[in-house]
C-alpha positions in Angstrom: -146.4 112.5 -149.5 -145.2 114.5 -146.6 -145.9 118.2 -145.9 -144.8 121.7 -146.4 -141.5 121.1 -144.6 -140.6 118.4 -147.1 -141.8 120.7 -149.9 -139.5 123.4 -148.8 -136.4 121.2 -148.2 -136.7 119.6 -151.6 -137.5 122.8 -153.4 -140.9 121.6 -154.4 -140.0 118.1 -155.5 -141.8 116.3 -152.6 -144.1 117.1 -149.7 -147.4 117.3 -151.5 -150.9 116.6 -150.0 -153.8 115.8 -152.2 -157.4 117.1 -152.2 -160.0 115.4 -154.4 -162.5 116.9 -156.8 -165.7 114.9 -156.6 -165.5 111.8 -158.8 -169.1 112.4 -159.8 -167.7 115.3 -162.0 -165.3 113.1 -163.9 -167.3 113.5 -167.2 -168.0 117.2 -166.7 -164.9 119.2 -167.6 -166.5 122.6 -166.9 -167.6 121.8 -163.3 -164.3 119.9 -162.8 -162.4 123.1 -163.5 -164.6 125.2 -161.3 -164.1 122.8 -158.4 -160.4 122.5 -159.0 -160.0 126.3 -159.0 -162.1 126.6 -155.9 -160.2 124.0 -153.9 -156.8 125.2 -155.0 -157.6 128.8 -154.0 -159.2 127.8 -150.8 -156.1 125.8 -149.6 -153.7 128.4 -151.0 -150.6 126.4 -150.4 -147.9 125.6 -153.0 -147.8 121.9 -152.0 -151.4 121.0 -152.7 -152.4 118.6 -155.4 -155.9 118.6 -156.7 -157.1 115.1 -157.6 -158.9 114.8 -160.9 -159.7 111.4 -162.5 -158.0 110.9 -165.8 -161.1 110.1 -167.8 -161.0 111.1 -171.5 -163.7 113.6 -171.0 -161.7 115.7 -168.6 -158.2 115.5 -170.1 -158.7 119.0 -171.6 -159.7 120.2 -168.2 -156.6 118.7 -166.7 -154.5 120.5 -169.3 -156.2 123.8 -168.6 -155.8 123.5 -164.9 -152.1 122.8 -165.3 -151.8 125.7 -167.7 -153.3 127.9 -165.0 -150.7 126.7 -162.5 -152.9 124.3 -160.5 -151.0 121.2 -159.4 -152.9 118.1 -160.5 -152.8 114.5 -159.2 -154.4 112.6 -162.1 -156.1 109.6 -160.6 -157.8 106.4 -161.7 -155.4 105.5 -164.5 -155.5 101.9 -165.5 -154.5 101.8 -169.2 -151.2 102.8 -170.7 -152.9 104.8 -173.5 -154.8 106.8 -170.9 -151.5 107.5 -169.1 -149.9 108.7 -172.3 -152.8 111.0 -172.9 -152.4 112.8 -169.6 -148.6 112.9 -169.9 -149.1 114.7 -173.3 -151.7 117.0 -171.6 -149.0 117.9 -169.0 -146.5 118.8 -171.7 -149.0 120.8 -173.7 -149.9 122.8 -170.6 -146.3 123.6 -169.9 -145.6 124.5 -173.5 -148.4 127.0 -173.4 -147.0 128.6 -170.3 -143.5 128.8 -171.8 -144.9 130.4 -174.9 -146.5 133.1 -172.8 -143.4 133.7 -170.7 -144.9 132.1 -167.6 -142.8 130.1 -165.1 -143.1 126.3 -165.1 -140.7 125.2 -162.4 -143.4 124.9 -159.7 -146.2 123.5 -161.8 -146.4 119.9 -160.5 -148.3 116.8 -161.5 -148.4 113.1 -160.8 -150.1 110.4 -162.9 -151.6 107.7 -160.6 -151.9 104.1 -161.7 -154.2 102.0 -159.6 -152.7 98.5 -159.2 -154.5 96.1 -157.0 -157.9 97.0 -158.5 -156.6 95.7 -161.9 -155.7 92.4 -160.5 -158.9 92.0 -158.5 -161.0 92.6 -161.6 -158.8 90.8 -164.1 -158.4 87.8 -161.8 -162.2 87.5 -161.7 -162.3 87.4 -165.5 -159.5 84.9 -165.6 -161.3 82.7 -163.1 -164.3 82.5 -165.4 -162.0 81.1 -168.1 -160.2 78.4 -166.0 -161.3 75.0 -167.3 -158.8 72.3 -166.1 -160.3 69.6 -168.3 -159.4 71.5 -171.5 -156.1 70.6 -173.2 -154.6 73.9 -174.4 -151.4 72.8 -176.0 -149.1 75.8 -176.3 -151.9 78.2 -175.6 -151.6 80.3 -172.4 -153.5 79.0 -169.3 -155.6 81.6 -167.5 -154.5 80.4 -164.1 -150.9 81.2 -165.0 -151.8 84.9 -165.4 -153.5 85.4 -162.0 -152.1 88.3 -160.0 -149.6 89.2 -162.7 -151.3 91.8 -164.9 -151.2 94.9 -162.8 -147.4 94.8 -162.3 -146.8 94.0 -165.9 -149.0 96.9 -167.0 -147.2 99.2 -164.6 -143.8 98.1 -165.8 -144.7 98.9 -169.4 -146.3 102.2 -168.4 -143.0 103.2 -166.9 -141.3 102.5 -170.2 -143.8 105.0 -171.8 -142.8 107.5 -169.0 -139.1 107.1 -169.8 -139.7 107.5 -173.5 -141.9 110.6 -173.2 -139.8 112.3 -170.6 -136.5 111.8 -172.4 -137.8 113.1 -175.7 -136.5 116.3 -177.3 -139.9 117.9 -176.7 -139.5 117.3 -172.9 -135.8 118.4 -172.9 -136.9 121.8 -174.2 -139.3 122.1 -171.3 -136.8 120.9 -168.8 -134.4 123.6 -170.0 -137.0 126.1 -168.8 -137.1 124.5 -165.4 -140.0 122.0 -165.8 -140.2 119.0 -163.6 -141.3 115.5 -164.8 -144.8 114.4 -164.2 -144.0 111.5 -161.8 -145.7 108.1 -162.1 -147.5 107.2 -158.9 -148.5 103.7 -157.8 -151.8 103.7 -156.0 -153.9 100.9 -154.5 -150.7 99.1 -153.4 -152.2 97.2 -150.5 -153.1 93.5 -151.0 -156.5 92.1 -150.2 -155.9 88.5 -151.4 -154.1 86.5 -148.6 -152.4 84.5 -151.3 -150.5 87.5 -152.5 -147.4 88.8 -150.7 -148.1 92.1 -148.9 -145.3 94.0 -150.6 -146.1 92.7 -154.1 -147.0 96.1 -155.5 -144.0 97.8 -153.9 -140.8 95.8 -154.4 -141.1 95.2 -158.2 -142.0 98.8 -159.0 -139.1 100.7 -157.4 -137.7 103.1 -160.0 -136.4 106.7 -160.3 -139.0 109.5 -160.2 -141.8 107.2 -159.0 -144.1 107.6 -156.0 -145.7 104.7 -154.1 -148.7 105.5 -151.8 -148.6 102.6 -149.4 -151.1 101.8 -146.6 -149.6 101.7 -143.1 -149.6 97.9 -143.0 -147.6 97.8 -146.3 -145.1 100.3 -145.0 -144.6 98.3 -141.9 -144.1 95.1 -143.9 -141.6 96.7 -146.2 -139.6 98.0 -143.3 -139.7 94.7 -141.6 -138.7 92.3 -144.3 -139.0 94.1 -147.7 -136.3 94.0 -150.3 -135.4 97.3 -151.9 -133.6 97.0 -155.3 -132.6 100.0 -157.3 -134.5 100.2 -160.6 -136.3 96.9 -159.9 -139.0 97.9 -162.4 -136.6 97.1 -165.3 -136.4 93.4 -164.4 -138.5 91.1 -166.5 -139.7 93.4 -169.2 -139.9 90.7 -171.8 -142.1 88.7 -169.3 -144.3 91.8 -168.9 -144.9 92.0 -172.6 -145.7 88.3 -172.7 -148.2 88.5 -169.9 -150.2 91.2 -171.7 -150.0 89.3 -175.0 -151.2 86.1 -173.2 -154.0 88.0 -171.5 -155.3 89.0 -175.0 -154.9 85.4 -176.2 -157.2 84.1 -173.4 -159.8 86.6 -174.5 -159.4 89.5 -172.1 -159.1 93.0 -173.5 -157.2 95.0 -170.9 -158.3 98.3 -172.5 -161.9 97.3 -172.0 -161.2 96.2 -168.4 -159.5 99.5 -167.7 -162.4 101.4 -169.1 -164.8 99.4 -166.8 -162.6 100.2 -163.8 -162.3 103.8 -164.7 -166.1 104.2 -165.1 -166.7 102.4 -161.8 -164.2 104.6 -160.0 -165.3 107.9 -161.6 -169.0 107.2 -160.8 -168.3 106.8 -157.1 -168.9 103.0 -157.3 -167.1 100.3 -155.4 -163.8 101.0 -157.0 -164.0 104.8 -156.5 -161.9 105.5 -153.5 -158.3 106.6 -154.2 -155.5 105.7 -151.9 -153.9 108.7 -150.2 -151.4 110.6 -152.2 
């Protein structure tokens, strides 16, 4: 997300670089805090983010680090409820600082949703349910949901972001100089040749968001991408329908998100975060 020059010219809005706490500590809040403090002090730059997975076990650690003024990139978010939990943790941390007369303007955080991993995993579950010989009537067909869940989930997560960061609670913090915790779209490259290479970029353009794109995706977007202001607001009813239909075909997205989060936090095949 740039460097110290961008940080300076935007007064701390952009130009951050992330450094990751070991994902093996994702269920150990005490050691997570120790490592976050060590890394933040070792780098000693205002534009560093410390990456911490947003597992339920370490949400209190995330809040504490933000309270201490450590900038946090909260990673491995897949479920909207988990996103809302870390957004609330950010607000609590800032409220604690304000109550103690501490500045909040340069405490920064992003909440990173991982996109392509959702579709890779959910598409596998959908594939197991495709049975062409079955007559489903008005019931949703699993094949009609392939490749659609991650974007729908991100669209609705953004609605949660708008609600939380337009609330009276947030406005009180903003009056003290606080900046919003920006949603970040991670894992935005595509591995399936059937999917367009900018599929996780064009539909999710929105104010305050960050998109961490692989080099190939950046090149594709610059070559033939379409940039539409606030594109994320298009098709919200369809997004709701997709997630309802996913449940109707027997897939619990919350459980899928839990599986992905555990795999990523354990350093498994889904563990590597895209750069941010």
